[in-house]
A tleap script that builds the chain and sets N, CA, C and O, in Angstrom:
source leaprc.protein.ff14SB
mol = sequence {
  NMET ASN ALA GLU HIE GLU VAL PRO ILE ARG
  ASP GLU SER ILE ARG LEU GLY GLN LEU LEU
  LYS LEU ALA GLY VAL VAL ASP ASP GLY ALA
  MET ALA ARG SER VAL ILE GLU LEU GLY GLU
  VAL SER VAL ASP GLY SER ARG GLU THR ARG
  ARG GLY ALA GLN VAL ARG PRO GLY GLN SER
  VAL THR PHE ALA ASP GLN THR ILE ARG VAL
  VAL ALA GLY CGLY
}
set mol.1.N position { 1.179 -1.364 -0.111 }
set mol.1.CA position { -0.224 -0.261 -0.038 }
set mol.1.C position { 1.047 0.790 -0.002 }
set mol.1.O position { 2.031 0.651 0.724 }
set mol.2.N position { 0.765 2.177 -1.197 }
set mol.2.CA position { 1.192 3.424 -0.978 }
set mol.2.C position { 0.585 4.462 -0.153 }
set mol.2.O position { -0.529 4.958 -0.326 }
set mol.3.N position { 1.823 4.870 1.186 }
set mol.3.CA position { 1.236 5.883 1.579 }
set mol.3.C position { 1.779 7.566 1.389 }
set mol.3.O position { 2.963 7.734 1.678 }
set mol.4.N position { 1.123 8.611 1.001 }
set mol.4.CA position { 0.599 10.246 -0.008 }
set mol.4.C position { 1.085 10.537 1.415 }
set mol.4.O position { 0.672 9.819 2.326 }
set mol.5.N position { 1.983 11.599 1.685 }
set mol.5.CA position { 1.674 12.996 2.671 }
set mol.5.C position { 2.498 14.468 1.405 }
set mol.5.O position { 3.205 14.641 0.412 }
set mol.6.N position { 1.724 15.119 2.417 }
set mol.6.CA position { 3.144 16.307 1.935 }
set mol.6.C position { 4.339 16.907 2.731 }
set mol.6.O position { 4.719 16.710 3.885 }
set mol.7.N position { 4.554 17.275 2.270 }
set mol.7.CA position { 5.891 18.569 2.297 }
set mol.7.C position { 6.665 19.769 2.107 }
set mol.7.O position { 7.766 19.947 1.586 }
set mol.8.N position { 5.724 20.663 2.723 }
set mol.8.CA position { 6.117 21.530 3.226 }
set mol.8.C position { 7.119 22.598 3.039 }
set mol.8.O position { 7.262 23.356 3.998 }
set mol.9.N position { 8.079 22.871 1.641 }
set mol.9.CA position { 8.160 23.530 1.822 }
set mol.9.C position { 9.097 25.350 1.859 }
set mol.9.O position { 8.780 26.093 0.930 }
set mol.10.N position { 9.779 25.714 2.534 }
set mol.10.CA position { 10.018 27.472 2.474 }
set mol.10.C position { 10.881 28.035 1.827 }
set mol.10.O position { 10.903 29.264 1.762 }
set mol.11.N position { 12.002 27.077 1.053 }
set mol.11.CA position { 12.630 27.766 -0.336 }
set mol.11.C position { 12.329 27.375 -1.579 }
set mol.11.O position { 12.067 26.174 -1.636 }
set mol.12.N position { 12.270 27.965 -2.619 }
set mol.12.CA position { 12.089 27.642 -4.080 }
set mol.12.C position { 12.532 25.922 -4.548 }
set mol.12.O position { 12.342 25.379 -5.637 }
set mol.13.N position { 12.928 25.567 -3.778 }
set mol.13.CA position { 13.301 23.830 -3.862 }
set mol.13.C position { 14.061 23.502 -2.846 }
set mol.13.O position { 14.210 24.195 -1.840 }
set mol.14.N position { 14.885 21.791 -3.186 }
set mol.14.CA position { 14.689 21.616 -1.273 }
set mol.14.C position { 15.658 20.272 -2.066 }
set mol.14.O position { 15.198 19.493 -2.901 }
set mol.15.N position { 16.929 20.277 -1.595 }
set mol.15.CA position { 17.636 18.745 -2.334 }
set mol.15.C position { 17.088 17.824 -1.968 }
set mol.15.O position { 16.327 17.809 -1.000 }
set mol.16.N position { 17.490 16.476 -2.974 }
set mol.16.CA position { 15.964 15.165 -2.515 }
set mol.16.C position { 17.264 14.704 -1.381 }
set mol.16.O position { 16.550 14.419 -0.419 }
set mol.17.N position { 18.138 14.552 -1.086 }
set mol.17.CA position { 18.602 14.297 0.269 }
set mol.17.C position { 17.751 14.871 1.117 }
set mol.17.O position { 16.996 14.133 1.751 }
set mol.18.N position { 17.702 16.063 1.276 }
set mol.18.CA position { 16.965 17.150 2.189 }
set mol.18.C position { 15.727 16.265 2.421 }
set mol.18.O position { 15.324 15.851 3.508 }
set mol.19.N position { 15.310 16.095 1.462 }
set mol.19.CA position { 13.402 16.297 1.074 }
set mol.19.C position { 13.302 14.414 2.548 }
set mol.19.O position { 12.760 14.286 3.646 }
set mol.20.N position { 13.998 13.591 1.814 }
set mol.20.CA position { 13.407 12.451 2.199 }
set mol.20.C position { 13.709 12.567 3.974 }
set mol.20.O position { 12.887 12.454 4.883 }
set mol.21.N position { 14.769 12.756 4.031 }
set mol.21.CA position { 14.860 13.510 5.659 }
set mol.21.C position { 14.430 14.197 6.687 }
set mol.21.O position { 14.760 14.141 7.871 }
set mol.22.N position { 13.621 14.886 6.108 }
set mol.22.CA position { 12.427 16.138 6.637 }
set mol.22.C position { 11.256 15.933 6.585 }
set mol.22.O position { 10.356 16.471 7.231 }
set mol.23.N position { 11.170 14.590 5.272 }
set mol.23.CA position { 9.729 13.871 5.317 }
set mol.23.C position { 10.140 12.460 6.471 }
set mol.23.O position { 9.244 11.649 6.708 }
set mol.24.N position { 11.197 12.323 6.966 }
set mol.24.CA position { 11.009 11.325 7.239 }
set mol.24.C position { 11.231 9.669 7.377 }
set mol.24.O position { 11.092 8.906 8.334 }
set mol.25.N position { 11.692 9.435 5.811 }
set mol.25.CA position { 11.339 8.241 5.058 }
set mol.25.C position { 12.538 8.429 5.875 }
set mol.25.O position { 12.093 8.601 7.010 }
set mol.26.N position { 13.712 8.485 5.918 }
set mol.26.CA position { 15.023 8.268 5.956 }
set mol.26.C position { 15.598 8.477 7.558 }
set mol.26.O position { 15.142 9.365 8.278 }
set mol.27.N position { 16.469 7.705 7.924 }
set mol.27.CA position { 17.163 8.036 8.943 }
set mol.27.C position { 17.809 9.766 9.159 }
set mol.27.O position { 17.545 10.807 9.761 }
set mol.28.N position { 18.897 9.132 8.121 }
set mol.28.CA position { 19.303 10.559 8.250 }
set mol.28.C position { 20.453 10.518 6.407 }
set mol.28.O position { 19.949 9.912 5.462 }
set mol.29.N position { 21.507 11.032 6.264 }
set mol.29.CA position { 21.478 11.919 6.047 }
set mol.29.C position { 22.535 10.042 4.761 }
set mol.29.O position { 21.988 9.809 3.683 }
set mol.30.N position { 23.427 9.395 5.033 }
set mol.30.CA position { 24.520 8.654 4.731 }
set mol.30.C position { 23.138 7.533 3.945 }
set mol.30.O position { 23.114 7.157 2.774 }
set mol.31.N position { 22.025 7.191 5.129 }
set mol.31.CA position { 20.422 6.240 4.461 }
set mol.31.C position { 20.065 6.957 3.097 }
set mol.31.O position { 19.881 6.375 2.028 }
set mol.32.N position { 19.975 8.826 3.397 }
set mol.32.CA position { 19.770 9.116 1.734 }
set mol.32.C position { 20.525 9.382 -0.038 }
set mol.32.O position { 20.320 9.296 -1.249 }
set mol.33.N position { 21.358 9.700 0.880 }
set mol.33.CA position { 22.635 9.150 -0.191 }
set mol.33.C position { 23.006 8.154 -0.527 }
set mol.33.O position { 23.700 8.048 -1.538 }
set mol.34.N position { 22.546 6.801 0.451 }
set mol.34.CA position { 22.326 4.996 0.197 }
set mol.34.C position { 21.540 4.980 -0.717 }
set mol.34.O position { 21.978 5.127 -1.858 }
set mol.35.N position { 20.298 4.816 -0.518 }
set mol.35.CA position { 19.449 4.719 -1.246 }
set mol.35.C position { 18.759 5.358 -2.951 }
set mol.35.O position { 18.554 4.642 -3.931 }
set mol.36.N position { 18.496 7.030 -2.851 }
set mol.36.CA position { 19.428 7.328 -3.991 }
set mol.36.C position { 20.370 7.022 -4.793 }
set mol.36.O position { 20.435 7.982 -5.561 }
set mol.37.N position { 21.392 6.025 -5.179 }
set mol.37.CA position { 22.555 6.289 -5.448 }
set mol.37.C position { 21.878 5.187 -6.063 }
set mol.37.O position { 21.500 5.192 -7.235 }
set mol.38.N position { 21.640 3.659 -4.760 }
set mol.38.CA position { 21.262 2.582 -5.777 }
set mol.38.C position { 19.671 3.150 -6.535 }
set mol.38.O position { 18.795 2.287 -6.464 }
set mol.39.N position { 19.406 3.967 -6.961 }
set mol.39.CA position { 18.171 4.253 -7.742 }
set mol.39.C position { 17.185 3.032 -7.346 }
set mol.39.O position { 17.174 1.840 -7.653 }
set mol.40.N position { 16.429 3.777 -6.599 }
set mol.40.CA position { 15.743 3.320 -4.862 }
set mol.40.C position { 14.220 4.739 -4.871 }
set mol.40.O position { 13.064 4.319 -4.813 }
set mol.41.N position { 14.459 6.154 -4.940 }
set mol.41.CA position { 14.143 6.879 -5.844 }
set mol.41.C position { 13.589 7.205 -6.862 }
set mol.41.O position { 13.999 6.707 -7.911 }
set mol.42.N position { 12.262 8.328 -6.897 }
set mol.42.CA position { 12.002 8.878 -8.338 }
set mol.42.C position { 11.619 9.280 -8.321 }
set mol.42.O position { 10.577 8.853 -7.824 }
set mol.43.N position { 11.528 11.111 -8.833 }
set mol.43.CA position { 10.678 12.242 -9.282 }
set mol.43.C position { 10.066 11.536 -9.913 }
set mol.43.O position { 10.312 10.429 -10.391 }
set mol.44.N position { 8.617 12.625 -9.953 }
set mol.44.CA position { 7.659 12.363 -10.737 }
set mol.44.C position { 8.110 11.261 -11.496 }
set mol.44.O position { 8.063 11.595 -12.680 }
set mol.45.N position { 8.473 10.254 -11.390 }
set mol.45.CA position { 7.550 8.886 -12.265 }
set mol.45.C position { 9.445 8.680 -13.180 }
set mol.45.O position { 9.669 7.818 -14.031 }
set mol.46.N position { 10.092 9.311 -12.870 }
set mol.46.CA position { 11.375 9.423 -13.094 }
set mol.46.C position { 12.606 8.840 -12.088 }
set mol.46.O position { 12.839 9.561 -11.118 }
set mol.47.N position { 13.354 7.705 -12.207 }
set mol.47.CA position { 15.027 7.222 -11.432 }
set mol.47.C position { 15.583 8.636 -11.497 }
set mol.47.O position { 15.681 9.314 -12.520 }
set mol.48.N position { 15.966 9.019 -10.150 }
set mol.48.CA position { 17.067 9.888 -9.900 }
set mol.48.C position { 17.661 9.791 -9.333 }
set mol.48.O position { 17.211 9.564 -8.210 }
set mol.49.N position { 18.851 9.833 -9.418 }
set mol.49.CA position { 20.429 9.207 -8.391 }
set mol.49.C position { 21.236 9.611 -8.332 }
set mol.49.O position { 22.306 9.044 -8.557 }
set mol.50.N position { 21.061 11.097 -7.911 }
set mol.50.CA position { 21.557 12.578 -7.731 }
set mol.50.C position { 21.025 13.010 -6.495 }
set mol.50.O position { 20.024 13.726 -6.520 }
set mol.51.N position { 21.583 12.658 -5.318 }
set mol.51.CA position { 21.487 13.098 -3.884 }
set mol.51.C position { 20.926 14.525 -3.663 }
set mol.51.O position { 19.948 14.835 -2.983 }
set mol.52.N position { 22.005 15.578 -4.603 }
set mol.52.CA position { 21.764 17.105 -4.585 }
set mol.52.C position { 20.473 17.245 -5.804 }
set mol.52.O position { 20.440 18.294 -6.447 }
set mol.53.N position { 19.533 16.270 -6.062 }
set mol.53.CA position { 18.971 17.249 -7.364 }
set mol.53.C position { 17.763 17.451 -7.294 }
set mol.53.O position { 16.863 16.616 -7.376 }
set mol.54.N position { 17.643 19.167 -7.058 }
set mol.54.CA position { 16.668 20.157 -6.883 }
set mol.54.C position { 15.244 19.377 -7.193 }
set mol.54.O position { 14.764 18.751 -8.139 }
set mol.55.N position { 14.848 19.761 -5.891 }
set mol.55.CA position { 12.802 19.954 -6.087 }
set mol.55.C position { 12.597 20.682 -5.959 }
set mol.55.O position { 13.045 21.515 -5.170 }
set mol.56.N position { 11.423 20.747 -7.034 }
set mol.56.CA position { 10.111 21.914 -6.861 }
set mol.56.C position { 8.675 21.507 -6.192 }
set mol.56.O position { 7.946 20.531 -6.364 }
set mol.57.N position { 8.558 22.828 -5.237 }
set mol.57.CA position { 7.090 22.633 -4.972 }
set mol.57.C position { 6.312 22.056 -5.926 }
set mol.57.O position { 6.576 22.584 -7.006 }
set mol.58.N position { 4.770 20.509 -6.121 }
set mol.58.CA position { 4.487 20.243 -7.394 }
set mol.58.C position { 5.536 18.896 -7.734 }
set mol.58.O position { 5.177 17.880 -8.329 }
set mol.59.N position { 5.964 18.980 -7.568 }
set mol.59.CA position { 6.454 17.715 -8.095 }
set mol.59.C position { 6.124 16.694 -7.156 }
set mol.59.O position { 5.443 17.283 -6.318 }
set mol.60.N position { 6.216 15.554 -6.836 }
set mol.60.CA position { 6.168 14.093 -5.834 }
set mol.60.C position { 7.749 13.376 -5.524 }
set mol.60.O position { 8.858 13.874 -5.333 }
set mol.61.N position { 7.426 12.477 -5.560 }
set mol.61.CA position { 9.097 11.705 -5.049 }
set mol.61.C position { 8.316 10.499 -4.684 }
set mol.61.O position { 7.243 10.651 -4.100 }
set mol.62.N position { 8.814 9.155 -5.012 }
set mol.62.CA position { 8.702 8.731 -4.877 }
set mol.62.C position { 9.656 7.698 -4.250 }
set mol.62.O position { 10.479 7.377 -5.107 }
set mol.63.N position { 9.927 6.864 -2.748 }
set mol.63.CA position { 11.244 5.957 -2.311 }
set mol.63.C position { 9.669 5.011 -1.271 }
set mol.63.O position { 8.828 5.601 -0.592 }
set mol.64.N position { 9.762 3.392 -1.520 }
set mol.64.CA position { 9.748 2.373 -0.939 }
set mol.64.C position { 8.315 2.640 -1.794 }
set mol.64.O position { 8.136 2.869 -2.990 }
set mol.65.N position { 6.951 2.455 -0.162 }
set mol.65.CA position { 5.812 2.714 -0.340 }
set mol.65.C position { 5.063 4.003 0.103 }
set mol.65.O position { 3.922 4.165 0.535 }
set mol.66.N position { 6.358 5.098 -0.216 }
set mol.66.CA position { 5.685 6.996 0.704 }
set mol.66.C position { 5.668 7.222 -0.774 }
set mol.66.O position { 6.308 6.483 -1.523 }
set mol.67.N position { 5.051 8.088 -1.154 }
set mol.67.CA position { 4.825 9.105 -1.697 }
set mol.67.C position { 4.832 10.409 -1.497 }
set mol.67.O position { 3.777 10.988 -1.238 }
set mol.68.N position { 6.160 11.156 -1.597 }
set mol.68.CA position { 5.419 12.714 -0.993 }
set mol.68.C position { 5.822 13.891 -1.929 }
set mol.68.O position { 6.737 14.164 -2.705 }
set mol.69.N position { 4.672 14.450 -1.461 }
set mol.69.CA position { 4.487 15.783 -2.744 }
set mol.69.C position { 4.904 17.114 -1.691 }
set mol.69.O position { 4.510 17.443 -0.572 }
set mol.70.N position { 5.898 17.684 -2.650 }
set mol.70.CA position { 6.268 18.702 -2.289 }
set mol.70.C position { 5.278 19.853 -2.579 }
set mol.70.O position { 4.868 19.956 -3.735 }
set mol.71.N position { 4.807 20.826 -1.537 }
set mol.71.CA position { 4.056 21.952 -1.350 }
set mol.71.C position { 4.108 23.508 -0.956 }
set mol.71.O position { 4.106 23.838 0.230 }
set mol.72.N position { 4.147 24.303 -1.829 }
set mol.72.CA position { 4.900 25.517 -0.928 }
set mol.72.C position { 5.032 26.247 0.496 }
set mol.72.O position { 4.013 25.770 0.995 }
set mol.73.N position { 5.247 26.577 0.903 }
set mol.73.CA position { 5.453 27.011 3.312 }
set mol.73.C position { 5.966 26.142 3.700 }
set mol.73.O position { 6.823 25.424 3.184 }
set mol.74.N position { 5.357 26.109 4.932 }
set mol.74.CA position { 6.672 25.252 5.820 }
set mol.74.C position { 6.766 26.299 6.482 }
set mol.74.O position { 7.599 26.386 7.384 }
savepdb mol mol.pdb
quit
């Protein structure tokens, strides 16, 4: 079952690794780097292997059974 939740960000974008930590789907930066480099994370349906990839409001990130929708605010 896929869980979906919104994560508000203050700035116009956030790095993918930071977003995974903020959303609480990884424990720390090392885990974020690992799952991203292993190709387990996708942004808007496309696999993303760059931890520093910029994610903006309106985009969605999927990892494991979690979908994170990035929204403005926060």
